[in-house]
C-alpha positions in Angstrom: 19.0 -4.0 14.7 15.3 -4.4 14.3 13.6 -4.0 10.9 10.0 -2.9 10.5 8.1 -2.6 7.2 7.5 1.0 6.1 5.9 2.7 3.1 6.3 6.4 2.5 4.0 7.9 -0.2 4.2 11.3 -1.9 0.7 12.3 -3.1 0.1 15.1 -5.5 -3.6 15.8 -6.0 -3.0 17.9 -9.1 0.2 17.7 -11.1 0.4 20.7 -13.4 1.6 20.5 -17.0 5.3 20.8 -17.0 5.6 18.9 -13.7 6.9 19.8 -10.2 10.4 20.1 -8.9 12.1 19.8 -5.5 9.0 18.3 -3.9 10.0 17.1 -0.4 8.7 13.9 1.1 9.2 14.2 4.9 10.4 11.1 6.7 9.8 10.2 10.3 12.2 11.2 13.1 12.1 7.9 15.0 14.3 5.7 12.7 16.4 5.6 9.5 14.6 4.4 6.4 16.0 1.8 4.0 14.6 2.4 0.5 14.3 -0.7 -1.8 11.5 -0.1 -4.3 9.5 2.7 -5.9 6.1 2.4 -7.4 4.0 5.2 -9.1 0.3 5.6 -9.6 -1.5 7.6 -12.4 1.8 8.4 -14.0 2.4 6.9 -17.5 5.4 5.7 -19.3 6.0 8.7 -21.7 6.8 12.1 -20.4 5.6 11.4 -16.9 8.8 10.1 -15.2 10.4 11.0 -11.9 13.8 11.4 -10.3 14.9 11.7 -6.7 17.8 12.6 -4.6 19.9 10.1 -2.6 20.8 10.4 1.1 23.9 12.3 -0.1 21.7 14.8 -1.9 22.6 13.7 -5.4 20.2 12.7 -8.1 19.8 8.9 -8.3 19.6 9.2 -12.1 20.7 11.8 -14.6 17.4 11.5 -16.5 13.8 11.0 -15.6 12.8 7.3 -15.2 9.6 5.3 -14.8 8.6 2.1 -13.2 7.2 1.0 -16.6 8.7 -1.7 -18.8 8.0 -1.8 -22.5 5.2 0.7 -21.9 3.5 -1.4 -19.3 3.2 -0.8 -15.5 5.2 -3.1 -13.2 5.3 -3.9 -9.5 7.8 -1.0 -9.1 11.4 0.0 -9.8 13.9 -1.9 -7.7 16.5 0.1 -5.8 19.7 -1.9 -5.3 21.7 -1.6 -3.2 19.3 -0.1 -0.8 19.5 3.6 0.2 19.4 4.4 3.9 18.0 7.9 4.7 18.7 9.2 8.3 15.8 10.0 10.7 13.9 13.2 9.9 15.4 13.4 6.4 13.4 14.4 3.2 13.4 12.6 -0.1 13.5 15.3 -2.7 11.5 14.4 -5.9 11.1 15.9 -9.3 8.1 14.7 -11.4 7.8 15.6 -15.1 4.5 16.0 -16.9 4.9 16.5 -20.6 1.3 15.6 -21.5 0.2 19.2 -21.8 -2.6 18.5 -19.3 -3.0 18.4 -15.5 -2.7 14.9 -14.0 -5.0 14.1 -11.1 -4.0 12.0 -8.1 -0.4 11.4 -8.9 1.5 9.2 -6.4 5.0 8.0 -5.9 5.4 5.2 -3.3 8.7 4.6 -1.6 8.9 1.1 -0.1 11.3 -0.4 2.4 11.8 -0.7 6.1 12.8 1.3 9.2 15.8 0.3 11.3 15.5 0.4 15.1 17.9 -0.4 17.9 17.4 -3.7 19.5 14.9 -3.5 22.4 13.6 -0.1 21.3 10.3 -1.5 20.0 8.3 -4.5 21.3 8.7 -6.4 18.0 8.5 -10.1 18.4 10.4 -12.7 16.4 10.6 -16.5 16.0 11.0 -18.7 19.2 14.2 -20.8 19.5 12.4 -24.0 18.7 9.5 -24.1 16.3 7.5 -25.7 13.5 5.6 -23.8 10.8 2.5 -24.4 8.7 1.4 -22.2 5.7 -1.7 -20.2 6.7 -4.1 -17.5 5.6 -6.1 -15.2 7.9 -9.0 -13.4 6.4 -10.9 -10.3 7.5 -14.1 -9.3 5.5 -15.0 -5.6 5.4 -18.5 -5.5 4.2 -20.6 -2.9 2.5 -17.9 -0.3 2.0 -19.8 2.7 0.6 -18.9 4.6 -2.6 -18.0 7.8 -0.8 -18.9 9.7 2.3 -18.1 12.6 4.6 -14.7 14.2 4.7 -11.9 12.7 6.8 -8.5 14.1 7.6 -6.6 11.9 5.0 -4.2 13.6 2.6 -5.7 13.8 -0.9 -8.9 11.8 0.0 -12.4 12.9 0.7 -13.8 9.5 1.5 -16.0 7.0 3.2 -13.9 5.3 5.9 -14.2 2.0 7.7 -11.8 2.3 10.6 -10.2 0.0 13.1 -10.8 -3.3 11.3 -9.1 -6.0 13.4 -7.0 -9.0 12.4 -6.9 -11.4 15.4 -4.2 -14.0 15.4 -5.8 -16.6 17.7 -4.4 -18.5 20.6 -2.9 -21.7 19.1 0.2 -20.2 17.3 2.1 -17.1 16.3 1.7 -15.8 12.7 4.3 -14.4 10.3 2.5 -12.2 7.7 4.5 -12.3 4.4 2.1 -11.2 1.7 -1.3 -9.7 1.3 -4.3 -10.0 -1.0 -7.7 -8.5 -1.2 -10.7 -9.3 -3.4 -14.4 -8.4 -3.7 -16.9 -11.2 -3.8 -20.5 -11.3 -5.0 -22.2 -14.7 -4.5 -25.2 -15.3 -6.7 -28.2 -17.5 -5.7 -29.5 -20.0 -8.3 -32.7 -18.6 -9.6 -32.3 -15.4 -7.7 -31.5 -11.8 -8.7 -27.8 -11.3 -9.6 -26.0 -9.2 -6.9 -24.7 -5.8 -7.9 -21.2 -5.7 -9.3 -18.4 -5.8 -6.7 -16.0 -3.4 -8.3 -14.1 -0.3 -7.1 -11.2 1.9 -8.1 -10.1 4.4 -5.5 -9.7 2.4 -2.3 -6.8 2.9 0.2 -5.7 1.0 3.3 -3.6 2.1 6.3 -2.1 -0.8 8.3 -1.4 -0.3 12.0 0.3 -2.5 14.6 -1.3 -3.3 18.0 -0.2 0.0 19.4 -1.9 1.7 16.4 1.4 2.8 15.0 1.1 2.9 11.2 3.2 1.0 8.7 3.0 4.0 6.3 2.7 7.8 6.4 -0.7 7.7 4.7 -3.2 5.2 3.3 -1.8 3.1 0.3 -3.9 2.0 -2.6 -5.3 -1.4 -2.0 -3.8 -2.7 -5.3 -0.3 -1.6 -4.4 -0.5 -2.8 -0.8 -2.6 -6.0 -1.2 -3.2 -6.8 -4.9 -6.5 -8.2 -6.0 -7.9 -10.8 -8.4 -10.5 -8.5 -10.0 -9.0 -5.0 -10.4 -11.1 -2.2 -12.0 -10.3 -1.3 -15.5 -8.3 1.9 -15.4 -5.0 3.3 -16.6 -3.4 1.5 -13.7 -5.0 -1.9 -14.5 -2.0 -4.2 -15.1 -1.3 -7.9 -14.8 0.9 -7.4 -11.8 -2.2 -6.4 -9.7 -3.0 -10.1 -9.7 0.2 -10.6 -7.6 -0.1 -10.3 -3.8 1.6 -7.5 -2.0 4.8 -8.7 -0.4 6.0 -7.3 2.9 9.7 -6.8 3.4 10.4 -7.6 6.2 7.5 -9.8 7.2 5.2 -8.7 10.1 5.5 -11.2 13.0 2.7 -11.3 15.5 2.5 -13.4 18.6 -0.6 -15.4 19.5 -3.3 -13.2 21.0 -1.9 -10.1 19.3 -3.8 -8.1 16.7 -3.3 -6.0 13.6 -5.5 -3.0 12.8 -6.3 -1.5 9.4 -8.4 1.4 8.1 -10.1 1.3 4.7 -10.9 4.5 2.7 -12.9 4.7 -0.5 -13.9 7.5 -2.8 -15.2 6.5 -6.2 -17.2 9.7 -6.7 -15.0 10.8 -9.6 -15.8 7.6 -11.5 -19.5 8.2 -10.8 -19.2 11.8 -12.1 -17.8 10.4 -15.4 -20.7 8.0 -15.8 -18.5 5.0 -15.4 -20.7 3.2 -12.9 -19.5 1.7 -9.6 -22.5 3.0 -7.7 -22.6 0.1 -5.2 -21.1 -0.6 -1.8 -18.7 -3.5 -2.0 -17.6 -6.4 0.2 -13.8 -6.8 0.2 -12.1 -9.8 1.8 -8.6 -8.9 3.1 -6.3 -11.9 3.4 -3.1 -11.9 5.4 -1.0 -14.8 4.2 2.2 -16.4 5.5 2.9 -19.1 8.1 1.5 -20.2 11.5 4.4 -20.6 13.9 4.1 -23.2 16.6 6.3 -23.2 19.7 8.1 -26.5 20.4 9.8 -27.7 23.5 
């Protein structure tokens, strides 16, 4: 069997007081999905939990749970042993909201991998004889605007920078094992300080060389990549400083490429007078190992 990293995300633009029940998250029809971790966004630790049904249509927990620990966000709730949903299944989710107010932009992220039959996809792997060297490949995406025209992205009305390319090179294959992304603003001695390089609502959709996505919709950059300088919001937790880990890794042969689309909409923050009026430069880093073929 071949494993391929996969994220499925349930996005609810407006979660009413009292919550929602029996919300279906439709899975793809091309392969089974192995669920290993769940991560929420914009849901707190008290009265904003979730529960979901297993592949056997039974609730995974008798009560609502969160991915918070001691009132603090985490990298997600581990699902062990993994749960394997058949192709074209739905994950049925209940989300509570006991805050008495509407919650905006609630998201529940289901992380894992798809299982394909051997030979069904052109997914490369390690050669029989090899040597490796730790490596980082970086792709800067510059001057990402605050917001822009509408695009057909669920729950987003954004500025989009599409088809950014990660080229592997010609000297070695590359195994991508974890991801990071950070904004940088370089000041010049004696010059004017550059505008702040901060953002909040930025999402990324990874695609392989055939443009097949690794998720059903764009995933928040902090959940997929992590960053060193996260914006201060309700989701601002220390685990954002950790890179995003891919399970399994993405293996690319030399001369192959990876594509990714970037979406940003910080208009809500602007409307609240919280700043963030500037385009940002974000440096996306794909980290892992260079793999050299040996005779």
